[in-house]
Backbone bond lengths (Angstrom), bond angles and torsions (degrees), N, CA, C in turn:
res aa  C-N    CA-C-N  psi(-1)  N-CA   C-N-CA  omega(-1)  CA-C   N-CA-C  phi
1 M - - - 1.455 - - 1.522 109.59 -
2 K 1.327 116.22 136.39 1.456 121.11 -179.69 1.518 110.39 -72.34
3 K 1.320 115.48 148.60 1.452 120.80 179.42 1.519 108.37 -131.75
4 F 1.321 116.03 126.78 1.453 121.22 -179.57 1.517 110.12 -113.95
5 K 1.322 116.24 155.01 1.456 120.88 178.90 1.524 111.71 -88.79
6 I 1.317 116.35 -4.84 1.465 121.99 177.26 1.520 108.08 -105.79
7 K 1.337 116.05 137.13 1.461 120.89 -178.68 1.523 109.88 -123.99
8 S 1.320 116.59 164.74 1.466 121.11 176.67 1.520 109.25 -61.81
9 G 1.332 115.76 138.29 1.454 120.50 -179.83 1.522 113.83 94.80
10 D 1.334 118.19 -14.22 1.470 121.38 177.97 1.521 110.11 -71.31
11 T 1.326 116.25 151.42 1.456 121.33 172.22 1.515 107.75 -92.75
12 V 1.328 115.92 125.38 1.460 120.50 -177.42 1.520 110.74 -125.07
13 K 1.332 114.91 160.92 1.464 122.22 177.43 1.520 107.29 -120.34
14 V 1.328 116.61 136.50 1.461 121.03 177.90 1.528 107.56 -79.18
15 I 1.339 116.84 124.39 1.466 120.75 -174.95 1.520 113.31 -107.91
16 A 1.345 117.61 -3.46 1.464 120.70 179.56 1.518 109.44 -154.53
17 G 1.328 115.84 152.81 1.458 120.61 176.32 1.517 113.70 100.88
18 D 1.329 116.00 -170.72 1.458 122.35 -176.08 1.523 113.06 -63.66
19 H 1.319 117.85 -29.47 1.464 121.91 -175.27 1.517 111.83 -103.36
20 K 1.335 116.88 25.60 1.463 122.50 -178.61 1.521 110.89 -55.32
21 G 1.332 116.18 132.83 1.459 121.60 177.57 1.519 113.90 97.93
22 S 1.333 118.28 -18.30 1.462 119.28 -178.59 1.525 110.57 -82.15
23 E 1.336 114.83 149.92 1.452 121.57 -177.85 1.514 110.79 -120.14
24 G 1.310 116.16 155.72 1.457 120.93 177.01 1.511 111.27 -175.14
25 K 1.327 114.82 173.63 1.455 121.79 -179.59 1.526 109.62 -92.53
26 V 1.323 116.81 139.82 1.464 121.31 178.87 1.525 108.52 -73.54
27 L 1.339 115.90 121.28 1.453 121.24 179.49 1.524 111.48 -90.93
28 Q 1.333 115.67 -36.44 1.457 119.96 -173.43 1.518 109.67 -154.80
29 I 1.332 115.77 147.97 1.462 121.40 174.84 1.522 108.02 -119.85
30 L 1.334 116.09 126.93 1.457 121.78 178.57 1.532 107.13 -103.35
31 K 1.327 116.57 90.45 1.470 121.46 -173.20 1.518 113.27 -62.23
32 D 1.335 117.51 -38.98 1.465 119.84 -176.81 1.523 112.63 -67.28
33 K 1.341 117.87 -23.96 1.466 121.41 -178.81 1.527 112.86 -110.73
34 D 1.341 118.94 4.27 1.478 124.00 -178.95 1.519 111.93 57.36
35 R 1.317 117.90 42.21 1.458 121.78 -176.08 1.516 111.85 -129.34
36 V 1.335 115.15 157.08 1.466 121.57 176.57 1.523 109.39 -129.99
37 V 1.326 116.09 149.52 1.453 121.96 174.95 1.522 106.11 -106.83
38 V 1.340 116.41 120.83 1.459 122.22 -177.04 1.524 108.87 -110.51
39 E 1.328 116.02 134.64 1.458 123.04 -176.73 1.534 111.31 -62.16
40 G 1.331 116.43 122.50 1.463 122.28 175.82 1.518 115.53 77.54
41 V 1.327 118.79 7.58 1.464 122.38 -178.04 1.523 108.70 -118.82
42 N 1.331 117.25 141.93 1.461 124.01 177.84 1.532 111.14 61.72
43 M 1.326 115.72 50.29 1.462 121.50 -179.07 1.526 109.77 -74.29
44 V 1.349 115.57 135.65 1.457 121.73 177.55 1.525 108.76 -127.21
45 S 1.332 116.38 156.18 1.461 121.71 177.25 1.511 108.57 -96.56
46 K 1.316 116.31 125.13 1.462 121.11 -179.39 1.526 108.00 -115.89
47 H 1.313 116.50 125.33 1.458 121.68 179.05 1.521 108.41 -84.33
48 T 1.339 116.33 127.24 1.463 119.91 -177.67 1.522 110.60 -120.35
49 K 1.332 115.20 141.04 1.462 121.35 175.84 1.522 108.90 -77.21
50 P 1.304 118.06 153.96 1.465 119.57 174.40 1.535 109.94 -62.93
51 S 1.331 115.49 137.81 1.463 121.48 179.02 1.521 108.57 -143.75
52 A 1.319 116.89 -179.80 1.465 120.33 178.95 1.531 110.54 -63.70
53 A 1.325 116.66 -39.15 1.464 120.89 179.65 1.525 111.77 -71.98
54 N 1.334 116.43 -35.95 1.462 121.56 -178.78 1.534 107.98 -130.26
55 P 1.351 118.57 82.82 1.464 120.28 -174.18 1.527 114.21 -65.21
56 Q 1.326 117.27 -24.57 1.460 121.03 -178.45 1.529 111.79 -77.83
57 G 1.346 116.28 -35.26 1.459 119.41 -173.32 1.516 109.29 73.78
58 G 1.313 118.51 -159.35 1.458 121.60 175.09 1.517 113.17 113.95
59 I 1.326 114.89 -156.04 1.456 121.99 -175.82 1.529 108.66 -107.19
60 V 1.327 115.74 126.85 1.459 121.40 -178.96 1.530 108.46 -116.24
61 K 1.334 116.93 131.87 1.473 121.56 175.68 1.521 108.43 -89.27
62 K 1.342 116.89 130.33 1.456 120.30 177.42 1.518 110.62 -148.06
63 E 1.336 115.62 162.75 1.463 120.70 -179.17 1.528 110.57 -79.95
64 A 1.324 115.59 136.65 1.458 121.02 174.81 1.536 107.74 -102.02
65 P 1.336 117.98 152.71 1.463 119.84 -178.55 1.532 113.16 -69.85
66 L 1.333 115.27 148.84 1.468 123.91 174.08 1.523 107.71 -112.90
67 H 1.329 117.00 153.52 1.459 118.75 175.33 1.521 109.07 -69.52
68 I 1.315 115.91 141.30 1.469 120.83 -174.10 1.533 112.55 -64.38
69 S 1.329 117.68 -23.67 1.464 120.53 178.85 1.525 112.01 -73.18
70 N 1.330 117.45 -14.47 1.468 121.20 -179.50 1.518 113.42 -92.46
71 V 1.333 117.66 3.87 1.459 120.60 177.58 1.524 109.85 -125.77
72 A 1.344 115.46 152.07 1.461 121.19 178.18 1.517 108.71 -134.68
73 L 1.309 116.24 144.08 1.452 122.23 177.60 1.519 109.44 -64.47
74 T 1.336 117.64 144.50 1.463 119.98 -179.02 1.520 111.01 -113.47
75 E 1.331 113.98 149.84 1.457 122.48 174.05 1.526 105.92 -137.41
76 N 1.309 117.47 116.07 1.475 123.09 -176.29 1.529 111.90 57.00
77 G 1.340 117.13 37.35 1.458 121.94 176.93 1.517 115.29 83.36
78 E 1.335 118.02 -3.36 1.464 121.27 179.87 1.517 110.31 -107.93
79 A 1.321 117.03 142.40 1.460 121.79 176.92 1.530 108.82 -71.25
80 V 1.329 116.25 132.97 1.463 120.75 179.78 1.519 110.24 -130.91
81 R 1.338 115.22 153.59 1.450 120.57 172.34 1.520 108.05 -87.66
82 V 1.318 116.09 156.44 1.455 121.11 -172.87 1.516 110.67 -118.36
83 G 1.337 115.24 137.34 1.456 121.68 173.75 1.520 107.95 -129.22
84 Y 1.316 116.00 -177.59 1.461 120.77 179.65 1.514 109.68 -127.33
85 K 1.345 115.97 146.56 1.453 122.63 174.14 1.515 107.93 -137.20
86 V 1.316 115.80 151.11 1.458 120.26 175.80 1.525 107.33 -100.39
87 E 1.335 115.88 117.24 1.464 121.40 177.86 1.520 107.42 -114.67
88 G 1.319 115.49 109.63 1.467 119.85 -175.28 1.517 108.69 71.12
89 D 1.335 116.43 -116.44 1.459 119.74 177.20 1.523 111.31 -113.82
90 K 1.355 116.94 13.80 1.463 120.96 -178.94 1.517 110.70 -114.15
91 K 1.337 114.96 144.17 1.466 121.82 175.39 1.524 107.03 -97.41
92 V 1.335 117.38 122.30 1.467 121.51 -176.99 1.514 111.60 -121.03
93 R 1.341 115.17 148.07 1.463 120.68 174.54 1.524 108.13 -79.28
94 V 1.326 116.28 136.35 1.467 121.01 178.27 1.520 110.24 -130.36
95 S 1.323 115.58 150.41 1.457 121.95 176.51 1.519 108.69 -77.76
96 K 1.325 117.28 132.30 1.458 120.83 178.46 1.535 110.69 -72.28
97 K 1.334 116.66 -24.25 1.458 120.64 -178.39 1.524 111.89 -76.00
98 S 1.343 117.14 -47.67 1.458 120.15 -175.35 1.531 113.26 -108.86
99 D 1.321 117.49 -7.78 1.461 123.71 -179.12 1.538 112.33 60.72
100 K 1.341 116.60 28.06 1.464 121.70 177.69 1.517 109.54 -104.22
101 A 1.328 115.93 152.02 1.473 120.83 177.73 1.511 109.67 -67.80
102 I 1.317 115.72 142.64 1.469 121.04 179.78 1.508 108.80 -97.85
């Protein structure tokens, strides 16, 4: 099973691609495709047919997934690398830059 250092709910910064520099909260992680969905980043227009849930149909804006290598976890607005430390009997994520728990 794949293991990522980024989890749902983390604040991340896009470090590569068209949306470089933008920040947002991770909404979803797609482990099988190595991708993450970030709130408000990589918005695409999706055309939808009228249905019972959406009787009008039309164009819906939604977030498209980004590759996980193009995002980095942020601490105080700066992108940081992540490591792990064992504190007591718990394994915690720590910032490599400041050595503080995330």
